C-alpha positions in Angstrom: -134.9 59.4 90.5 -135.7 60.0 87.2 -135.5 63.5 85.0 -137.5 63.8 82.2 -135.3 66.9 79.9 -137.1 68.8 76.9 -136.1 70.4 73.9 -137.2 72.0 71.2 -137.0 71.6 67.3 -135.9 74.5 65.3 -138.2 77.6 64.9 -138.1 81.2 63.5 -136.5 80.0 60.5 -133.9 78.9 62.5 -131.6 75.5 61.2 -131.0 74.2 64.5 -132.3 74.6 68.0 -129.6 74.8 70.7 -131.7 73.4 73.3 -132.3 70.4 71.1 -128.8 70.0 70.2 -127.6 69.9 73.6 -130.0 67.7 75.1 -129.2 65.2 72.8 -125.9 65.0 73.8 -126.6 64.1 77.6 -125.4 61.3 79.3 -128.4 58.7 80.2 -127.4 58.9 84.0 -126.0 61.4 86.4 -125.4 61.2 89.3 -127.1 57.9 89.7 -130.1 59.7 88.6 -132.3 58.2 85.1 -132.1 61.2 82.6 -134.7 61.2 80.2 -134.7 63.3 77.3 -137.9 64.3 74.6 -137.8 66.4 71.6 -141.2 68.6 71.5 -142.6 70.5 68.8 -142.6 74.2 68.8 -146.2 74.4 68.4 -148.9 75.3 70.8 -151.1 72.8 72.6 -148.6 70.2 71.0 -145.5 70.4 72.8 -147.7 70.2 75.9 -149.3 66.8 74.8 -146.3 65.4 73.9 -144.7 66.2 77.5 -148.1 64.8 79.3 -147.8 61.6 77.8 -144.1 61.6 78.5 -144.8 61.9 82.0 -147.6 59.5 82.4 -145.9 57.0 80.7 -142.4 57.7 82.7 -143.4 59.1 86.1 -140.2 61.3 86.3 -139.7 63.1 89.4 -138.9 66.5 87.6 -139.4 68.0 84.0 -137.2 70.4 83.2 -137.3 72.2 80.2 -134.6 73.6 77.5 -135.4 76.3 74.9 -134.0 79.0 73.2 -133.4 82.4 74.0 -131.9 84.4 71.3 -130.3 87.7 72.4 -129.8 86.7 75.6 -126.0 86.4 76.8 -126.2 83.6 79.8 -127.6 80.6 81.0 -131.3 82.0 82.3 -133.0 79.9 84.6 -136.6 81.1 84.6 -138.6 81.8 88.2 -141.8 81.7 86.3 -144.5 81.0 84.2 -147.3 83.0 83.3 -151.0 81.9 81.7 -151.0 83.5 78.7 -150.3 83.0 75.3 -149.1 86.2 73.5 -147.0 85.1 70.0 -144.9 87.6 68.6 -144.6 85.1 65.5 -146.7 81.8 64.3 -145.6 78.6 65.8 -144.0 75.9 63.4 -147.6 74.9 62.5 -149.0 78.6 62.0 -151.1 79.1 65.2 -150.6 82.3 66.5 -152.7 83.2 69.5 -152.8 86.6 71.2 -153.5 86.9 74.8 -155.1 83.7 75.4 -154.9 81.8 78.2 -152.6 78.5 78.3 -154.9 76.8 80.7 -158.5 77.9 80.6 -159.0 79.1 84.1 -155.7 78.3 85.6 -154.2 80.4 87.8 -152.5 84.1 86.6 -148.9 82.3 87.1 -147.1 79.2 88.7 -143.5 79.7 90.2 -141.3 76.9 89.1 -140.2 74.3 91.9 -136.7 73.4 91.0 -134.3 74.9 92.9 -133.5 78.0 90.9 -130.8 79.9 92.7 -128.7 76.5 93.7 -128.9 75.9 89.7 -127.1 79.4 89.0 -124.7 79.1 91.7 -123.5 76.0 91.0 -123.1 77.2 87.0 -121.3 80.0 87.8 -118.8 77.9 89.8 -117.8 76.4 87.5 -117.0 80.0 85.3 -120.3 79.8 82.9 -122.6 82.5 82.7 -125.9 82.2 84.3 -128.6 84.0 86.1 -132.0 83.9 87.6 -135.1 85.1 84.9 -138.4 86.5 86.0 -140.1 86.4 82.5 -139.6 83.4 80.3 -141.7 85.3 77.7 -145.1 84.5 76.2 -144.0 82.2 73.0 -144.1 78.6 73.4 -141.4 78.4 76.1 -144.0 80.3 78.7 -146.3 78.3 77.2 -144.6 74.7 78.1 -143.0 76.5 81.3 -146.5 77.3 82.8 -148.5 74.4 81.4 -146.1 71.6 82.8 -146.1 73.6 86.1 -149.9 73.0 86.1 -149.4 69.6 85.4 -146.8 69.3 88.4 -149.2 71.2 90.7 -151.8 68.6 89.6 -149.9 65.3 90.4 -148.4 66.6 93.6 -151.7 67.6 94.6 -152.7 63.5 93.8 -150.0 62.2 95.4 -147.6 62.1 92.5 -145.1 64.4 93.7 -143.3 66.5 90.6 -140.8 69.1 89.9 -140.8 72.0 87.1 -138.7 73.7 85.6 -137.7 75.9 82.7 -133.9 77.2 81.3 -133.4 79.6 78.6 -129.9 79.3 76.2 -128.2 81.5 73.9 -127.8 80.9 70.2 -124.9 78.9 69.1 -122.1 80.6 67.6 -123.6 79.6 63.8 -126.8 81.3 64.7 -125.3 84.6 65.2 -124.1 84.7 61.7 -126.1 87.5 59.7 -127.3 88.7 62.7 -126.6 92.1 64.1 -123.6 92.7 65.7 -122.3 91.3 69.0 -125.2 88.9 68.7 -124.3 87.1 72.2 -123.8 83.3 71.5 -122.3 80.4 73.2 -121.3 77.0 72.5 -123.0 73.6 72.4 -120.3 72.9 74.8 -120.9 75.3 76.9 -124.5 75.2 76.9 -124.4 71.2 77.5 -121.6 71.6 80.7 -124.3 74.0 82.0 -127.4 72.0 81.7 -125.3 69.6 83.2 -125.1 71.3 86.1 -128.0 72.2 86.3 -129.3 68.7 86.8 -126.4 68.1 89.3 -128.0 71.0 91.8 -131.8 69.9 91.1 -130.3 66.0 92.0 -128.3 67.4 95.2 -130.9 70.1 96.1 -134.0 68.9 97.3 -135.0 73.1 98.6 -133.3 75.5 97.0 -130.6 78.1 98.6 -131.3 81.5 100.0 -129.0 84.2 98.2 -129.9 87.3 96.1 -130.5 86.5 92.7 -133.0 90.0 92.4 -132.6 92.2 89.5 -133.1 96.2 89.6 -135.2 96.3 86.2 
């Protein structure tokens, strides 16, 4: 079994991206599963192109993408990616698509196929805050969440089964400096532990568990 884990480069004026810093520290193997690590650009189109090339070369069983969600206080496991790019800020090459599809003529949305609730429960069992999220936004994180889910659906239909998923993580403590008071943050060590536990849950659970992960609003 092989899992490809992706992390974005810094964007939006930040000097670091906790997603990239955390995946750099992942071991090469977890529970007998090979862990492949890939830095991707925070750029429309190019991010998906780099993942697609790695998938074609490595044929992973799962692609798990990690992204920064400044302002969130926990490890957020995304449930769904939607077929829209509506960028509040330009990407790292100045692109700012507004109300454009990620994939022309693609379905409106894809549910991810990793065991999201098993992941959340495992992370929480180890005293790290985590939750199911029902929106990956409309910037490059959602672009990748949806685009990789589309790629996984295509490969699975062609007889090359692949699962996909996306996890958002908070700022690092140093990123909270100079931001509004009480801006949430999480240490890279805790983020790394959370991602490692998520990978263990993916390896251990072929199907998801049935527990409540819903929200009122």
